[in-house]
C-alpha positions as CSV (number, residue, x, y, z in Angstrom):
1,X,-6.1,15.4,-38.5
2,X,-6.7,17.1,-35.4
3,X,-4.9,20.2,-34.2
4,X,-2.4,19.8,-31.2
5,X,-3.4,21.2,-27.9
6,X,-0.7,22.7,-26.3
7,X,0.1,22.9,-22.3
8,X,2.8,23.7,-20.0
9,X,2.3,20.4,-17.8
10,X,0.7,17.4,-18.9
11,X,-0.1,14.8,-16.5
12,X,-1.1,11.1,-17.2
13,X,-3.2,9.7,-14.4
14,X,-6.0,10.8,-12.3
15,X,-4.6,9.6,-9.1
16,X,-1.0,10.7,-8.2
17,X,-0.8,12.6,-11.3
18,X,-2.8,15.1,-9.2
19,X,0.4,16.1,-7.6
20,X,2.4,17.5,-10.1
21,X,-0.8,19.1,-11.8
22,X,-1.3,20.7,-8.4
23,X,2.2,22.3,-8.3
24,X,1.8,23.4,-12.0
25,X,-1.7,25.1,-11.3
26,X,-0.1,26.8,-8.2
27,X,2.8,28.2,-10.5
28,X,0.3,29.5,-12.8
29,X,0.8,27.3,-15.9
30,X,-1.4,25.6,-18.1
31,X,-2.0,22.0,-17.1
32,X,-3.9,19.2,-18.9
33,X,-4.8,16.0,-16.9
34,X,-5.4,12.7,-19.0
35,X,-7.3,9.9,-17.0
36,X,-9.5,7.0,-18.6
37,X,-11.7,6.7,-15.6
38,X,-13.3,10.2,-15.0
39,X,-15.8,8.2,-12.2
40,X,-12.7,7.2,-10.2
41,X,-10.7,10.5,-10.2
42,X,-8.3,10.0,-7.1
43,X,-6.9,6.9,-8.5
44,X,-6.3,3.7,-6.4
45,X,-6.3,5.5,-2.9
46,X,-9.5,7.4,-3.0
47,X,-11.4,4.7,-5.0
48,X,-9.7,0.9,-4.4
49,X,-7.1,1.2,-1.9
50,X,-5.9,3.3,1.2
51,X,-9.1,5.3,1.7
52,X,-12.0,2.7,1.3
53,X,-9.7,-0.2,2.9
54,X,-9.1,1.4,5.8
55,X,-12.9,2.1,6.0
56,X,-13.1,-1.6,5.8
57,X,-10.6,-2.2,8.4
58,X,-11.9,0.0,10.8
59,X,-15.3,-2.1,11.3
60,X,-12.9,-4.9,11.6
61,X,-11.1,-3.1,14.9
62,X,-14.6,-2.5,16.3
63,X,-15.5,-6.2,16.3
64,X,-12.0,-6.9,17.4
65,X,-12.8,-4.6,20.4
66,X,-16.1,-6.3,21.2
67,X,-14.6,-9.6,21.2
68,X,-12.0,-8.9,23.7
69,X,-14.6,-6.4,25.9
70,X,-14.4,-9.1,28.6
71,X,-10.6,-8.7,29.2
72,X,-11.8,-5.5,30.5
73,X,-14.6,-6.7,32.6
74,X,-17.1,-5.6,29.9
75,X,-19.4,-8.7,29.5
76,X,-21.7,-8.5,26.2
77,X,-24.1,-10.8,24.9
78,X,-21.9,-12.0,22.0
79,X,-24.9,-13.9,20.3
80,X,-26.6,-10.5,20.0
81,X,-23.6,-8.9,18.1
82,X,-25.0,-8.9,14.5
83,X,-22.8,-7.9,11.3
84,X,-24.4,-6.3,8.8
85,X,-22.1,-7.1,5.8
86,X,-23.9,-5.1,3.1
87,X,-23.9,-1.8,5.5
88,X,-20.4,-1.8,6.1
89,X,-19.5,-2.0,2.4
90,X,-22.2,0.6,1.6
91,X,-20.9,2.9,4.0
92,X,-17.5,2.3,2.4
93,X,-19.0,2.8,-1.0
94,X,-20.7,6.1,-0.2
95,X,-17.7,7.7,1.1
96,X,-15.9,6.5,-2.1
97,X,-18.4,8.2,-4.0
98,X,-18.4,11.4,-2.3
99,X,-14.5,11.8,-2.4
100,X,-14.2,11.0,-6.0
101,X,-17.1,13.2,-7.0
102,X,-15.4,16.0,-4.7
103,X,-11.8,15.1,-6.6
104,X,-13.6,15.6,-10.0
105,X,-15.1,19.0,-9.2
106,X,-11.7,20.3,-8.4
107,X,-10.1,18.5,-11.3
108,X,-12.5,20.4,-13.4
109,X,-12.2,23.7,-12.1
110,X,-8.2,23.7,-11.6
111,X,-7.5,21.8,-15.0
112,X,-8.2,20.9,-18.5
113,X,-9.2,17.3,-18.2
114,X,-9.2,14.7,-20.9
115,X,-11.3,11.6,-20.3
116,X,-10.5,8.5,-22.2
117,X,-7.5,6.1,-23.4
118,X,-4.5,7.8,-24.5
119,X,-1.1,6.5,-26.1
120,X,1.9,8.3,-27.5
121,X,2.2,8.5,-31.2
122,X,5.4,10.6,-31.3
123,X,7.9,12.9,-29.4
124,X,5.8,14.2,-26.5
125,X,2.6,13.7,-28.4
126,X,-0.3,12.0,-27.0
127,X,-3.5,10.9,-28.8
128,X,-6.8,10.2,-27.3
129,X,-9.0,7.6,-28.2
130,X,-11.5,10.1,-29.9
131,X,-8.8,11.5,-32.0
132,X,-7.8,14.6,-30.1
133,X,-4.1,15.4,-29.9
134,X,-2.2,17.1,-27.2
135,X,1.6,17.7,-25.9
136,X,3.2,19.3,-22.8
137,X,6.2,21.3,-22.4
138,X,6.9,18.6,-19.5
139,X,5.1,15.5,-19.2
140,X,4.4,13.6,-16.2
141,X,3.5,9.9,-16.2
142,X,1.6,8.8,-13.2
143,X,-0.5,6.4,-14.7
144,X,-0.6,3.9,-11.5
145,X,-0.9,0.1,-11.5
146,X,-3.5,-2.4,-11.1
147,X,-3.8,-5.9,-9.9
148,X,-1.5,-8.5,-11.2
149,X,-3.2,-11.7,-12.3
150,X,-1.2,-14.9,-12.4
151,X,-1.3,-17.3,-15.2
152,X,-3.1,-20.2,-13.4
153,X,-4.9,-22.6,-15.4
154,X,-8.7,-22.2,-14.9
155,X,-8.6,-18.9,-13.2
156,X,-10.9,-17.1,-15.5
157,X,-13.5,-19.4,-14.7
158,X,-13.5,-19.1,-11.0
159,X,-15.0,-15.7,-10.6
160,X,-12.1,-14.6,-8.6
161,X,-12.0,-11.0,-7.0
162,X,-9.1,-8.8,-6.4
163,X,-9.0,-5.7,-4.3
164,X,-11.0,-3.4,-6.5
165,X,-14.0,-6.0,-6.9
166,X,-14.2,-6.7,-3.0
167,X,-15.7,-2.9,-2.9
168,X,-17.7,-2.6,-6.0
169,X,-18.9,-6.2,-7.0
170,X,-19.1,-8.4,-3.7
171,X,-22.8,-8.7,-2.8
172,X,-22.8,-10.8,0.1
173,X,-20.4,-12.0,2.9
174,X,-18.4,-15.2,1.8
175,X,-18.5,-18.1,4.4
176,X,-15.3,-19.2,3.6
177,X,-12.9,-16.9,1.5
178,X,-9.7,-18.0,0.0
179,X,-6.9,-15.4,-0.3
180,X,-4.2,-16.1,-2.7
181,X,-1.0,-14.1,-1.7
182,X,0.3,-13.2,1.9
183,X,1.7,-9.5,1.1
184,X,0.1,-6.6,2.9
185,X,-3.2,-6.4,0.7
186,X,-3.9,-10.3,1.3
187,X,-3.2,-9.8,5.0
188,X,-5.1,-6.6,5.5
189,X,-8.1,-8.4,3.8
190,X,-7.7,-11.5,5.9
191,X,-8.0,-9.5,8.9
192,X,-11.3,-7.6,7.8
193,X,-12.9,-10.8,6.8
194,X,-12.1,-12.9,9.7
195,X,-13.0,-10.2,12.0
196,X,-16.3,-10.0,10.7
197,X,-16.9,-13.8,11.1
198,X,-15.9,-15.2,7.4
199,X,-13.7,-18.3,7.6
200,X,-10.5,-17.2,5.7
201,X,-7.6,-19.4,4.3
202,X,-4.5,-17.8,3.1
203,X,-2.2,-19.3,0.5
204,X,1.2,-17.8,0.1
205,X,4.5,-19.2,-1.3
206,X,6.8,-18.1,1.6
207,X,7.2,-20.0,5.0
208,X,6.1,-16.4,6.7
209,X,3.8,-13.8,5.8
210,X,4.7,-10.2,4.5
211,X,8.0,-8.7,3.5
212,X,9.0,-7.1,6.6
213,X,11.8,-7.8,9.3
214,X,12.1,-11.3,10.0
215,X,11.3,-11.0,13.6
216,X,8.3,-8.7,12.5
217,X,7.0,-11.5,10.0
218,X,7.4,-14.5,12.3
219,X,5.2,-12.9,15.2
220,X,3.0,-11.6,12.6
221,X,2.6,-14.9,10.9
222,X,2.1,-16.5,14.6
223,X,-1.0,-14.2,15.4
224,X,-2.7,-14.2,12.2
225,X,-2.6,-18.1,12.3
226,X,-4.7,-17.9,15.6
227,X,-7.7,-16.3,13.4
228,X,-7.0,-17.6,9.9
229,X,-5.8,-21.0,8.4
230,X,-2.5,-20.6,6.7
231,X,-1.2,-22.9,3.9
232,X,2.5,-21.6,3.5
233,X,5.1,-22.6,1.3
234,X,2.7,-23.4,-1.4
235,X,2.2,-22.9,-5.1
236,X,-1.1,-22.5,-6.8
237,X,-1.3,-25.1,-9.7
238,X,-4.7,-24.8,-11.0
239,X,-8.2,-23.1,-10.3
240,X,-11.0,-25.0,-10.1
241,X,-15.0,-24.7,-9.6
242,X,-16.7,-27.6,-8.2
243,X,-20.3,-28.0,-6.7
244,X,-20.9,-24.2,-6.5
245,X,-17.7,-23.6,-4.7
246,X,-14.4,-22.1,-6.3
247,X,-10.7,-22.7,-5.1
248,X,-7.3,-24.0,-5.8
249,X,-5.0,-27.0,-6.2
250,X,-1.8,-26.1,-4.6
251,X,1.3,-27.9,-4.2
252,X,3.2,-28.0,-0.9
253,X,6.0,-30.1,0.7
254,X,3.2,-32.6,1.6
255,X,2.0,-33.0,-1.8
256,X,-0.9,-31.6,-3.8
257,X,-4.1,-30.4,-1.6
258,X,-7.3,-28.7,-3.0
259,X,-8.6,-25.6,-1.1
260,X,-12.4,-25.0,-1.8
261,X,-14.5,-22.0,-0.6
262,X,-17.2,-19.7,-1.6
263,X,-14.9,-17.2,-3.1
264,X,-11.5,-16.8,-4.2
265,X,-9.5,-13.3,-3.8
266,X,-6.3,-12.4,-5.7
267,X,-3.8,-10.5,-3.8
268,X,-0.6,-11.6,-6.1
269,X,0.9,-8.2,-6.6
270,X,0.7,-5.2,-8.8
271,X,1.5,-4.6,-12.5
272,X,2.0,-0.9,-13.9
273,X,-0.5,0.4,-16.4
274,X,2.2,1.0,-19.4
275,X,0.4,-1.3,-21.6
276,X,-1.6,0.5,-24.3
277,X,0.3,3.9,-23.6
278,X,3.1,3.2,-26.0
279,X,5.9,5.2,-24.2
280,X,8.3,3.8,-26.5
281,X,6.7,6.1,-29.1
282,X,8.6,9.1,-27.2
283,X,11.6,7.6,-26.3
284,X,10.6,6.5,-22.7
285,X,12.1,3.1,-21.7
286,X,10.4,0.4,-19.6
287,X,12.2,-2.4,-17.6
288,X,11.3,-6.2,-18.2
289,X,8.3,-6.1,-15.8
290,X,7.0,-3.0,-17.7
291,X,7.6,-0.2,-14.9
292,X,8.8,3.1,-16.2
293,X,12.8,3.5,-15.9
294,X,13.8,6.8,-14.0
295,X,16.9,8.3,-12.6
296,X,17.6,9.5,-9.0
297,X,15.5,12.8,-10.2
298,X,12.6,10.9,-11.6
299,X,13.4,12.0,-15.0
300,X,12.7,9.3,-17.7
301,X,14.9,8.5,-20.6
302,X,13.4,11.4,-22.3
303,X,14.8,14.7,-21.1
304,X,11.1,16.5,-20.6
305,X,9.2,13.2,-19.3
306,X,9.2,12.4,-15.4
307,X,7.6,9.4,-14.1
308,X,6.5,8.7,-10.5
309,X,4.2,6.8,-8.2
310,X,3.3,3.0,-8.8
311,X,4.3,3.1,-12.5
312,X,7.7,3.3,-11.5
313,X,7.8,0.3,-9.1
314,X,9.9,1.9,-6.4
315,X,7.5,2.2,-3.4
316,X,3.7,1.6,-4.2
317,X,2.2,3.6,-1.5
318,X,0.3,7.0,-1.6
319,X,2.5,8.9,0.7
320,X,5.5,7.8,-1.5
321,X,4.2,8.8,-4.7
322,X,3.2,12.3,-3.1
323,X,6.7,12.8,-2.3
324,X,8.1,11.6,-5.6
325,X,5.3,13.8,-7.5
326,X,6.6,17.1,-5.9
327,X,10.1,16.1,-6.4
328,X,9.5,15.5,-10.1
329,X,7.9,18.6,-10.6
330,X,10.7,20.5,-9.0
331,X,13.2,18.9,-11.2
332,X,11.4,19.4,-14.3
333,X,11.4,23.0,-13.6
334,X,15.1,23.6,-12.5
335,X,15.8,21.9,-9.3
336,X,18.3,19.0,-9.1
337,X,16.7,17.0,-6.2
338,X,17.7,13.1,-5.6
339,X,15.1,10.9,-4.6
340,X,15.8,9.3,-1.4
341,X,13.8,6.2,0.3
342,X,16.0,6.2,3.3
343,X,13.3,7.2,5.7
344,X,10.4,6.1,3.5
345,X,7.6,4.5,6.1
346,X,5.0,2.1,5.6
347,X,2.6,0.3,7.2
348,X,0.2,-2.6,7.2
349,X,-3.4,-2.2,8.6
350,X,-3.9,-5.6,9.9
351,X,-4.0,-7.3,13.2
352,X,-1.5,-7.1,14.8
353,X,-0.8,-3.5,12.9
354,X,2.7,-2.9,11.9
355,X,4.8,0.3,11.2
356,X,8.2,0.1,9.3
357,X,10.9,2.5,8.4
358,X,14.6,2.0,7.1
359,X,16.6,-1.2,7.1
360,X,15.4,-4.4,8.4
361,X,18.1,-6.6,10.5
362,X,18.7,-8.9,7.5
363,X,19.7,-5.8,5.1
364,X,22.0,-4.5,7.8
365,X,23.8,-8.1,7.8
366,X,23.9,-8.1,4.2
367,X,25.4,-4.7,3.9
368,X,27.9,-5.6,6.4
369,X,27.0,-3.0,8.9
370,X,28.0,-2.8,12.5
371,X,25.0,-2.5,14.4
372,X,23.3,-2.4,17.6
373,X,19.8,-4.2,18.0
374,X,17.4,-3.4,20.7
375,X,13.8,-4.9,21.2
376,X,11.2,-4.2,23.7
377,X,7.5,-5.5,24.2
378,X,4.4,-3.8,24.9
379,X,3.9,-5.9,28.1
380,X,7.4,-4.1,29.2
381,X,5.7,-0.8,30.0
382,X,2.9,0.6,31.8
383,X,0.6,1.8,28.8
384,X,1.1,-1.6,27.3
385,X,0.0,-3.3,30.2
386,X,-3.1,-0.9,30.7
387,X,-4.3,-2.0,27.2
388,X,-3.7,-5.5,27.9
389,X,-0.2,-6.4,27.3
390,X,-0.9,-7.3,23.5
391,X,1.8,-9.2,21.5
392,X,4.0,-7.1,19.9
393,X,7.3,-5.2,20.3
394,X,9.3,-2.2,18.9
395,X,12.6,-3.2,17.4
396,X,15.5,-0.7,16.8
397,X,18.6,-1.0,14.7
398,X,21.4,1.7,15.4
399,X,24.8,2.0,13.7
400,X,27.6,1.4,16.5
401,X,29.8,4.6,16.5
402,X,27.8,7.1,14.4
403,X,24.6,6.3,16.5
404,X,22.7,6.6,13.2
405,X,19.3,5.2,13.1
406,X,19.1,2.3,10.5
407,X,15.8,0.9,10.9
408,X,12.8,0.7,13.2
409,X,10.1,-1.7,13.2
410,X,6.9,-2.0,15.2
411,X,4.2,-4.7,15.4
412,X,1.3,-4.0,17.7
413,X,-1.6,-1.3,18.5
414,X,-1.0,2.0,16.8
415,X,2.2,0.9,15.3
416,X,1.5,3.0,12.2
417,X,1.3,6.4,14.2
418,X,3.9,5.8,16.5
419,X,6.4,5.3,13.9
420,X,6.3,9.0,12.9
421,X,8.7,10.4,15.4
422,X,11.3,8.0,14.4
423,X,11.0,9.2,10.5
424,X,11.4,12.6,11.6
425,X,14.4,11.7,13.8
426,X,15.8,9.7,10.4
427,X,15.4,12.8,8.3
428,X,17.5,15.2,10.7
429,X,21.2,15.6,10.1
430,X,23.2,12.5,11.3
431,X,19.6,10.8,12.2
432,X,21.2,10.6,15.4
433,X,19.3,8.1,17.9
434,X,20.1,10.4,20.6
435,X,17.4,12.8,19.5
436,X,14.6,10.3,20.4
437,X,16.4,9.6,23.6
438,X,16.6,13.2,24.7
439,X,12.9,13.8,23.9
440,X,10.3,13.8,27.2
441,X,7.4,11.4,26.5
442,X,4.2,11.6,28.1
443,X,3.6,8.8,30.9
444,X,1.5,6.6,30.6
445,X,1.5,6.5,26.7
446,X,2.2,4.2,24.1
447,X,4.9,6.5,22.8
448,X,7.1,5.5,26.0
449,X,7.5,2.1,24.1
450,X,9.4,4.0,21.4
451,X,11.5,5.9,23.9
452,X,12.4,2.8,25.9
453,X,13.8,0.9,22.8
454,X,15.9,3.8,22.1
455,X,17.3,4.0,25.6
456,X,18.0,0.3,25.3
457,X,20.9,1.2,22.5
458,X,22.5,4.1,24.6
């Protein structure tokens, strides 16, 4: 039997696991990093998520600007505008390869990497597929997640895509793309493909797209429906391949219908990469969906093992996992910090763009909070009119009496960037809305929309 190799810090996952590994290396500790995809170090964000998909979205934004140039007196010959779909994908792929290579160089200079599949075989004991064994004084599970594939009959034969295979496997632009799933992944890809000229059909079980504040969901669904076909309140019953096309048989309130296209993209959620890891062998418990169970300090049911990122299923965003990773590392080395998602922001990089933080209005009602709600539209102020009065608004929820910011939701141009002054305000003592009201905002800027909606709750 192979000798056990021992480390101060052992991180499972070459994506978000790098956060705890980094802090361990900064503290002068011996650090091992385990990952089964050495060619894709950096995880989902670098290889399949945040960075490459936003590269695709940037191409979509350029096309949207071209299409609306006439609104500003700039007239283009639209017939001469040509989309080189492979060039778009190749640009993203090259950047991804460069980024992943840079991460690998860093990993191999800063840590001791172990490449291959790993599983727990005893208390804090990991065995690699080649038989090597290792352990850590403190272990961090950040194995991430992958696309969840629903159990739909016939799906395996359909040649379906996921967010991963769009970037790696797609060789030509579909004429008609069917997207199953109306969450943020599905909606971002709907924006990308439709902007570049693909006919898109989005199928979702809900009556509105996304999991956002109800007013935001309603406007987003209305606007996306102008560019793509929506089949809502629908359940996929069967996948099929017919006459060189693939698609789905779906059940709706009006009965069954068949939707056929060139390609089928699944955007039906994420599942944790805990299968095969055998965490029960070291006393780490999972919930009924396979996510690692942690307390508010991100400690698992084993006192020396912590978990964070997508594998715990709390907030599947890179910025969230980076926050969690530092907190988990600090707690593993003597701190007593509690994770706090109150001011954890997120964005949807579709069109219209969405930025959100805090409670939705529905959540405020469900919690019985006494609140004031204000809404201001882009068309209500100077810079919004300058850029063409696009559909969209900022919505603010403030607790009566305390003036505490409960939630802020924005839909429209640059919403993801404009959100951050509210995040900062929510992280100050008392989260007072007055802090934003008292701040001077440059005129004319889109940031004035944020101030105007705060002023409306004074």
